[in-house]
N, C-alpha and C positions, 0 to 999 in steps of 0.2 A: 835850206837857205845859206845855213853856215856852211853846208858841205860843198855848196855850190860855190861859194865865195873862195873855200880853202883850194878846191879845185882848180880854179882860175889864177889860183895864187895872189888873190886878195884877203892876206890873213887878217885886217884889221876887219874888215867887215865881216870875217866870217866868226870872227871872236864876237864881235859886238851884237851879230845875230844871235850866237850862240847863247851869249849873255841874256839877251831879250827873253830866247827863249827857256831858260832856265829861271829869269825872273817870272814868266808869264806861268811856267808850270808850278813855281813855288805858289803864284798867286791862286791859281786854279785848285791848288792841293789845299791851301789853308781854307780858301772858300769850300771847297769839299769838306773838310774837314769841320766846317763853321756850320754846313748843311745837317753833316752827319751829327754835330752836338744836338743841332737845332731838331733835327730828326727824333734823336734819343730823349732830348727833353721834353718833345712832343708825345712820343712813345711813354714817358715817365708818368708825364700830364696825364695822357690817356689810360696808362694803366692805374693811375691814384684815382682818378675819375670813376673808373672802373669798380675800383675796390671801393669806393666812396657809396657809389651806387649800390654795389653788392651790400656793403655794411648797413646802407638805410634799408634795400629791400630786406635786410634780414631785421633791424629794427622794425620796420614797418610789419613784417612778419608777426614777431615779437609781441609788440603791440596790439597787435589786431589778436593773438593769441591770448593777450591779457586783457583786452578788452572783451574777447569770448569768455573767459574764466570769469571775470566781473559781473558779466552777464549772466552765466551759469547761477554764479556766487549771488548774484542779488536775487534772482529766481529761486533759489534755494533758500536763501534767507526770506524772503516774501513768504513762500510756502511754509518754511518752518514758522515765522510769525503768524501766518494765519492758523497754522495749526494752535499755537500758541494760545492763540485770542479764541479760537473755538473751545479749546481747553478751559481758558480763564472764563468764558461764556457759560461752558457748561458747569463750572466749578459755582459759579455766580449763583445761575439757575437753580442748581441745584441746592446751594446754601437758602436761596431764597424760597425754594419749596420745601426744606427742612423745618424754614423757619416760622413757614406760615403753618406748616403742621404742628410744629409744637406750639405756637399760637393758638391754633384752633383746639388743640388737646388742652392746653392749658385754659382757654376760657370755657371749651366744655367742661372741665375738672371745676374750674372755679364755680360754673354753673350749677354743677350739680353737687359741688360740697354744699352751695348756698341753698340749693333747694333740702339737701339733706338735713341742713342747719333748720329752715323753715319747719320741717318735718318735725325733727327733733323740739324744739320748741313749741309747737303743737301737740306732742304727745307729754311733754311735760306739763302744758297748761291743764292736759288733759287729765294729770295725775293730782296735781294742783286741787282741782274742784271739788273730786271723791272724798281728798283729804280734809279738806276745809267743811264739804257738808258732814263729814262723820263725826266732825268735833261740835259743830254747831249744833248735832241732833242729840250729841251726848249732853249738852247744855238741858236741852229741850226736856231730855228725859231726866233731867235732876230734878226739874222744877214739876213732873209729873208724879216724879217719886215721892215726892211731899206733898202730893195733893196740893199743890199751888197753881191752882188750873189759870187763875186772873194772870200772872207773872206768864204762866207758859204761853196763853192765847197772844200776851202783848209780845213776847218772845220771837213768838212763831211770825206775826205781823211783820213787826220789824225785819227778821230774819229773811223773809219773803223778798221784800224789799233790796234788801243787801245781795240775796242769790239774784234777783231780776238784773242787776246792775253788773254782777258779776258775770253772769251769763254770755252779756252784752258784750261784754269787753273780751271775751274769752278767744276770740279769734285775732285780738290785734296784738301784733309785738310791741307796740306804745301807745300809751291813752294819753290825753291830758293829764297835767299833775293835779289838775282842779279836781278829777274826777276820782282819781287815787286817794286824795285827802277826803272826800266825800266819803268813800268805802271805808276809810280808815276810823273815821270818826263814826260812823254807823257801827263797825265791827267793834270800837274801843266800847262804847254803848253798851253794846249789846254783852259784853264779856262781864262789864262794870254790873250791869243788872244782878248778873249771876253771881260775881264776888265782890258784892258791895262793900264786906264787912274786910276783905283783904286788901283792896286798894283804891286809892283816888288816880284821876288821870288829868292831864290837862294837856292840848294840841294848839301849840302856838305857831304863826306864821308871819315870817318878817313881812309888814307890808310893802316894803322898797322892792320887793320883786315881782317881776312881772310873770304872773304863772301861766300866761298863755303861751308864753315862749318856751318852756319847759314840758318834755313828756316823759313818760316812766313807763318800764314795762309792768303790763298788770298782775295784781296780787304780789307785787316784791315784796312789799313792807309789811303786810299780812304776818307772813311766819313769824318776821321777829317779834313782833307785839304777842302775836301768841304764845312764842316761848317765853318772852320775859313775863308774861302772866301765870302760866301753867308749869313753869319749870323754875321760877323763881319767886315771883310775889306771891302766888298761892300756897308756899309753904312758910311764909313770916309769921312770926306769932303777934306781932304787932302789925298795924295798918300799915302797906307799903304804898308807894307813890311811882307813877308812871309819866314819864315826861317825853313827848315827842314835839320836837321843836323844826322848824325848817327855817334857817338862815341862810343870808345872800354870803357867799366867799369871794366873789369877783362877779365882774360882767357876763363871764361866760359859765360859773358853776356855783351851786348851790350845794350847801351841807344838809343832810337829814340827820338829826340826832335823835335815839330810840334809848333813854336811859332809865332802869328802873333799880332800885333798892333792894332787890331780893336778895334770897340767900346766897347767890352766885354760881356760876356753873359747877366749879368743882364739888361744892355741896350737895346741889341737884343731882349731879352724877353718881355722889356717893346714896342719895335717897331711890335712886332708881331699881328697882326690881330686878333678879337674874335675869328675866324673859325680855325687860324692858332693855338690858344691857346688849343682850344677842341680835335685837334689832337696832338699826342705824335709824337716826332719822329721815323720813323721808323728806317733809320739807326742806329742811337745812340742804342735802346732798341736791334736791332737784334746784332750789335757788340757786347755789353754788354754781351748776351745769348751765345754766338758764344764762347767770352773769357772763361765764365764760364765753358761751356761744356768742350772746348778744355782742360783747366788746369784742370777738372777731370780726362780727360782720358791721358794727357801726363804729369802730376805730376807738376803743376805750371809752366810750360813752358813760359807765356804771364802776364805781369803786367803793368797795367794802372792808371795813376792816371792824373787829371786833374784839374787847378788849373789856377787863375788869373794870367797874366804876369806881371802885374804893381800895385803895392799899391792902388792904387786909383781906382782900378777896371779894368781897360780897358785892353783890351789883352787877348788872351787866351794861356797857355801853355799846352801841351799835352805830357808826358812823358812815354814813353814805354819800358819797360825792356824786352828782350828776350834770352832766354838760348839758348845755342845751341841743 
């Protein structure tokens, strides 16, 4: 249009048209620039979104990988825990089996030991009876040697009563204390009949003691009385005395004392012959072993101490503590 106006000589309109043209071009250019910028911004936004999507996809892949690794790790951990539990259960089961085995072995050992102790006690009691019978028959022989038929018959009669009681109790670990006292009275009477000129004796029992609640191993006290008579009182020049007493120590324990005023253990040892010195006292060693075994089986039921009765070494005191 500007060129047309210029051709016909209308320069004002030609300038005006050109100016409008320039203005329109500038506007279109600016608009195009704006569109380009907008497209750039949109492209950039799309690119950012794509990058973000790509990043999110990578994050997703990473998360999935982490989840997968966590799952694998959890599975491995579960398998490890299962193996550990299996090992622990196996160890616990093995320990339990070992404990049961040790317990049964201990129980069998204890039962075997108890059975061996019972057998040993029975063997010791069987040793005590011939030892006692031999000494008693020696007493009968002494009566026969001096033609004292009357005393020999009486002694045999009383001895047979004593032996019947001894044999009746020979299979028992413990007998009532009343029975043991009866045996002691009968034995002391028998020995006194033989050695009347050597000693007198007395047996006293505390009346406050409930004898039925106490039991004692059979023939436990007899060897101590026998030793007091044969190794102490028998060698005295003057007549001696044998004191046997049973006293109450407390509600659970009694004290049995056997005290003689004989020549004492030291002088008795000096009087023994060479042959006697070579032979240890079977009665005392057997009694000591019996007490040790019984205390092991029945928790320290019996305790015995032997000492000199007098300060000059004469006499012997046997103190026996017996629990209910």
